[in-house]
C-alpha positions, -999 to +999 in steps of 0.1 A: +819-226-649+849-236-628+822-221-594+799-246-612+821-272-611+826-266-576+790-261-565+779-293-582+811-316-568+794-298-532+761-309-533+767-346-552+793-351-523+766-337-496+740-360-515+762-396-511+777-381-480+735-381-470+726-412-486+755-433-471+755-420-437+750-444-407+728-443-396+706-427-416+676-452-421+651-442-398+674-432-363+699-403-377+736-391-369+713-360-363+686-375-344+712-392-319+732-363-312+699-347-301+688-375-281+724-374-259+727-335-257+693-336-239+679-355-207+656-380-217+617-367-208+599-395-191+583-413-217+614-420-235+630-430-205+610-456-198+615-468-237+649-468-232+643-490-199+626-519-214+645-517-242+674-525-218+653-549-196+648-571-229+682-566-248+702-572-214+684-601-209+689-617-244+728-606-243+731-632-210+718-665-231+735-681-260+722-669-293+701-694-311+695-688-348+674-723-354+672-740-385+637-731-399+611-756-391+574-745-373+542-726-382+535-692-367+532-704-333+560-728-331+594-727-317+620-717-345+590-692-360+586-671-331+625-673-325+633-658-353+606-630-346+620-625-311+657-620-330+648-598-352+629-572-322+662-575-301+681-566-334+660-536-336+664-523-301+700-535-297+712-509-323+691-480-312+704-490-275+746-490-287+737-458-309+719-441-279+742-456-253+772-462-270+780-494-251+797-515-277+777-547-263+743-541-279+764-536-312+786-569-306+751-590-303+739-575-338+767-584-354+777-619-339+735-627-347+737-610-385+769-635-386+749-663-376+720-656-402+748-650-429+761-686-419+725-702-421+710-684-452+729-702-482+721-731-467+684-725-464+656-736-491+622-728-487+605-738-457+591-772-450+559-763-441+539-758-476+509-740-463+516-708-481+509-693-518+542-677-510+566-702-489+593-678-472+629-693-461+634-683-425+593-684-419+566-704-433+556-675-453+575-645-472+554-617-454+573-630-422+604-631-438+600-593-450+591-584-412+623-599-404+644-579-430+625-549-426+634-551-391+668-564-397+676-536-420+671-510-393+700-528-371+722-533-396+717-501-402+726-484-367+757-510-359+766-507-399+802-485-389+812-510-360+812-542-381+844-547-400+841-540-437+847-578-450+823-589-430+799-563-442+809-575-475+799-612-468+766-605-449+753-579-480+766-610-504+754-643-487+727-628-464+711-594-475+712-594-514+701-627-515+673-623-494+662-592-509+659-611-545+640-636-529+612-619-515+612-601-543+622-616-580+621-648-569+587-640-555+566-621-579+533-631-567+539-621-535+561-587-539+541-572-571+504-565-563+484-541-539+482-558-505+494-557-471+519-584-479+536-568-508+539-535-486+556-551-460+581-570-493+583-534-509+596-518-478+620-547-467+638-546-504+635-510-506+649-504-468+677-527-471+684-514-503+690-480-487+708-495-465+736-508-487+731-479-511+719-501-534+697-476-561+687-509-583+668-526-551+655-495-541+637-486-574+627-525-573+606-513-542+594-480-553+583-493-586+575-525-589+593-559-609+595-546-644+562-570-656+540-545-667+538-507-679+566-498-653+595-509-676+587-482-699+587-454-678+612-430-681+640-434-657+652-402-635+687-389-632+690-413-601+689-444-624+649-445-612+620-444-631+597-412-632+568-424-614+532-411-632+498-417-610+478-447-620+508-461-645+523-483-620+507-511-607+531-525-586+557-513-559+558-489-527+538-459-546+512-480-562+503-493-530+496-460-520+478-451-550+458-482-549+451-496-511+443-458-497+413-437-505+418-400-504+408-398-465+430-425-458+411-456-450+425-485-465+410-510-485+412-541-466+396-524-432+413-514-404+427-546-389+449-548-419+456-508-417+467-517-386+496-540-398+507-520-427+508-488-418+544-503-401+563-503-434+539-478-452+557-455-424+592-468-416+598-471-455+586-433-458+608-423-433+636-440-449+630-424-479+621-391-463+662-393-447+679-405-479+654-397-507+643-360-496+635-354-536+604-377-532+585-355-504+572-392-495+554-375-466+537-347-488+525-370-517+484-376-519+482-345-502+501-356-471+481-395-478+503-412-450+496-396-423+464-389-426+458-426-434+475-427-395+451-405-381+423-421-397+434-453-381+422-441-350+381-427-359+381-463-366+380-472-327+356-480-298+360-460-264+392-487-257+411-478-285+402-517-302+395-517-339+361-519-352+363-559-365+351-555-402+362-579-426+389-600-416+401-590-378+404-607-349+390-587-322+407-570-298+433-553-318+440-517-307+459-489-309+486-498-283+498-524-310+538-521-317+529-512-358+504-484-344+529-470-319+557-470-347+529-453-372+519-426-349+554-415-342+569-414-378+538-393-382+540-369-355+577-364-369+565-358-405+537-336-394+541-323-359+503-327-355+491-326-317+466-353-322+497-375-320+510-362-290+475-372-277+472-406-292+513-413-279+497-402-244+475-430-242+499-454-259+523-451-231+556-459-257+577-441-279+604-454-309+639-449-298+647-422-325+646-387-329+608-391-337+603-407-305+622-384-285+605-352-298+574-369-291+582-379-256+592-342-248+561-326-258+539-354-241+558-338-210+546-307-216+510-314-227+509-348-204+466-344-204+461-341-238+431-360-257+427-373-288+391-360-300+375-384-321+346-375-344+319-387-361+333-393-399+328-407-430+359-419-448+354-428-483+365-462-501+383-466-532+416-451-550+396-418-560+370-418-530+342-432-550+338-468-542+318-470-510+328-452-474+328-462-437+306-441-417+312-441-379+286-423-358+299-413-323+285-400-290+300-392-256+336-398-250+355-418-225+337-446-212+301-432-223+318-432-259+286-448-279+301-457-317+281-471-348+299-484-373+286-485-405+297-504-434+289-496-470+324-500-485+337-519-514+349-557-506+381-551-497+401-575-512+406-609-504+399-602-467+368-585-474+335-601-461+303-603-477+283-577-458+272-551-478+252-525-455+260-541-421+270-524-387+284-529-356+269-508-323+290-503-296+283-492-262+315-485-243+336-507-249+305-535-252+293-551-284+258-541-283+253-557-317+287-575-328+305-579-359+317-616-356+352-607-367+372-637-383+377-671-376+415-674-366+436-681-334+465-658-349+496-673-334+482-700-319+498-732-331+469-751-318+444-740-338+462-748-374+494-731-372+476-693-364+460-692-397+428-687-410+404-715-400+385-730-424+351-715-406+363-684-420+354-691-452+322-714-442+311-684-413+328-653-406+328-641-442+290-648-453+263-627-448+243-642-423+275-638-396+267-595-400+239-574-393+235-574-430+204-585-448+198-623-463+182-630-492+169-660-500+191-674-480+223-667-500+252-644-491+257-615-508+274-623-547+264-657-538+296-654-514+318-658-544+347-632-544+355-632-579+317-611-583+320-590-553+356-580-559+349-550-579+315-540-564+310-513-540+275-500-521+267-464-528+264-436-499+236-414-501+236-391-474+257-386-439+248-356-420+263-355-378+256-313-375+232-323-354+248-341-325+216-354-311+204-368-346+232-382-363+219-397-397+240-419-424+223-432-450+239-459-479+224-480-508+230-512-526+218-523-559+237-553-570+246-576-540+212-597-552+200-591-587+166-575-593+165-562-556+172-528-541+182-522-507+188-493-490+192-485-447+197-451-428+213-459-395+207-431-370+226-423-336+195-403-315+200-387-283+173-374-259+170-362-226+144-387-220+169-419-222+204-426-203+226-429-236+219-424-269+197-447-288+201-461-325+173-460-353+179-487-376+154-485-409+155-505-437+137-501-471+134-532-495+123-529-533+121-560-558+098-569-588+096-603-574+093-624-538+115-631-518+122-645-487+142-616-465+163-623-428+178-597-412+201-608-381+205-588-352+242-603-336+236-594-297+257-625-285+244-620-253+220-634-223+182-633-237+163-610-207+127-609-216+106-612-251+074-598-263+067-625-282+055-663-282+081-690-298+086-725-297+113-745-286+127-780-299+158-799-298+183-776-320+180-779-360+208-771-384+194-741-407+207-747-434+236-767-457+253-733-471+261-699-474+273-700-428+236-715-422+254-750-418+268-735-388+237-719-372+213-740-351+175-727-349+169-729-311+133-714-308+112-701-333+082-676-329+053-659-352+045-628-351+003-620-340+008-579-338+027-553-359+058-555-334+084-575-314+110-568-286+141-586-275+161-578-244+195-594-235+216-586-205+258-580-218+285-568-195+264-565-166+243-540-190+208-540-199+195-539-238+164-539-255+155-539-297+121-530-308+113-539-343+082-534-366+070-562-381+041-578-402+017-604-388+030-635-392+065-626-399+089-651-380+118-648-350+143-670-347+162-673-320+194-687-330+229-698-319+264-700-342+282-733-335+267-762-358+292-782-378+320-771-360+339-800-347+372-786-340+349-759-321+367-734-340+338-708-335+320-688-308+287-702-298+273-667-302+232-669-299+217-638-325+178-637-337+167-631-369+136-616-386+125-634-415+093-621-439+082-648-463+074-643-503+077-608-498+089-584-526+089-545-515+093-543-473+105-521-442+124-529-416+125-508-386+144-512-354+154-490-322+182-503-300+180-488-263+207-493-235+188-489-208+205-501-173+231-521-156+236-543-127+261-549-104+266-587-091+280-573-054+252-556-042+228-575-065+203-550-078+195-544-111+193-508-122+163-501-148+167-535-167+134-527-187+132-510-219+115-474-218+104-478-252+071-492-257+063-498-293+072-477-326+052-477-359+054-471-391+026-448-397+027-438-431+049-448-459+047-438-501+075-440-524+093-410-509+087-409-475+084-431-446+072-414-415+073-439-381+065-428-344+087-440-313+063-441-278+072-447-242+045-448-217+047-407-214+059-392-247+059-400-282+083-389-311+078-391-346+101-391-375+101-390-413+129-406-439+138-388-475+138-422-494+155-400-520+174-377-501+184-402-471+175-379-448+158-385-412+147-359-396+128-357-358+091-337-367+071-338-341+075-345-304 
């Protein structure tokens, strides 16, 4: 019995030491020893040098902790962001170099925040559903606490106990309460904002060894079924998958599919992966019994890898749903996620990703990753064609990505047949974007927002994000009777998703994805097949786009193609008048009709020039179909929208119909030598040869060759049957 008591006491001692040890949140004592005992590999040395340059410059200046005043992009907002990043780096540098000046910098700044915080009410800008203290929204306050908790952990033992007590009493615990119990509408839901809130409260709780805060972060506020769950021997709740509706575990259960796809889309997944991964790393260090990186079959590392599949040739994320274009894998949040995912798995794919990013974290994960990059500097991340399911069970639609080639020659089709994407979702079922290298051949507009640019509504979403960017006409998606999918109403669309039908990429020369949508419009069924087709006759793979629609009633069908390029040539006659606004709602109020033509033969072509390359769309049509040359920008008094051109094919008074198009990349132009190379399309015609309830047979022809394809409406398969 005495031996048992001794062993139990030893185990408890070890546990207490582990939980109370500093640093131990992200950077650990063992990690510091590893870093100090070995020569720094080049990538790690570079990151240390960059951090020193940043923090040394900050130390040479007077510390400024301004009274909150500004929106995003304004001085006080940006200064508090700069402060928490400088504290993060300074804390790590203190541990790595042992130089007290870095710890003193963090200590002094934290004392300034401890003085300021009790004097603050809510932020003066009344623009958020959940106003913050230091910032205009709680989200940014949670950002501050996530970063600052790591800095506090790194210098914890340097700060005198009396000052730590003051910081925890007047700053950290009140801040954690403010982010959570005082703002349950922010903290207690499944959303990227709440993930930051959960991580903020949980991480500062782990630093202070405050079990109540940690459990609040893990399981949410006790406002629903959480309160009834049994408690474990650590003072927390035993979490049963599917029962908790808030907190960190609920975020992992409901925000991700089993494939790691994040329901709000890659732009917000990129943002949310930082709190997911840093809190998971902290839990892995402090509460290893949770086995957080094994949860849901290794969901979190899988989600990091899924992010990379959702990028174009230069690593930019496909801008589906609310997204600012140009966001890429080089974002700090993705660097953090890659480093931690590598530490959790040792997966060599993350080594290749770090080589592309050229930066690592100042912790043991970053150090080990940099060592591996030094050993294998030329590894490449192999991006494959993939279908990522949506929904917590993988049953709520999917994102299909067709990919051919690599590097500058990589071509991508991002086909969206997902769920709505919560509040950041757009009304664009069965839409897609098409990339040739970094060029958006057919684009997704993304969001109407200038992030952190004060002149544009303080960096917030602009009114046109709702009136244009989210509407169906803003996408390469079918519009019926001039109205957006689900009438453009979120409450109707929120739990709806399209149905995957067929996805087969086993043949690299003909990769196919098919999905259908039956509820975006009452009484209208639509099914769309996209194929990336490669043939030696063409320099680059072609996109085949086949959509068929069925309805018992006549409708007006409009299918836009957002080429956003300079028109080069066209096969149809059109009438140019003074631009007129195309409608009053559903996005049409922002569209000018610049020209319109009517087909006099069952086919049309439009060629355009973009990024020094030539493209042509060749489409079938019925005689009398209208082709509208349109441009974004109407009713935009503050010039918030890009003035991009696009084309619309319109079929009036039609019930059942088919749209068939082929998009060809076929040449280039150099402004230096002024010589165009293959400026005209090779494709001369496309034709639907036969169509019935089960199949569609169509032909694609050049001057010298022709190909016959057959699409099965039931299975969604598309095959080449004759050349």
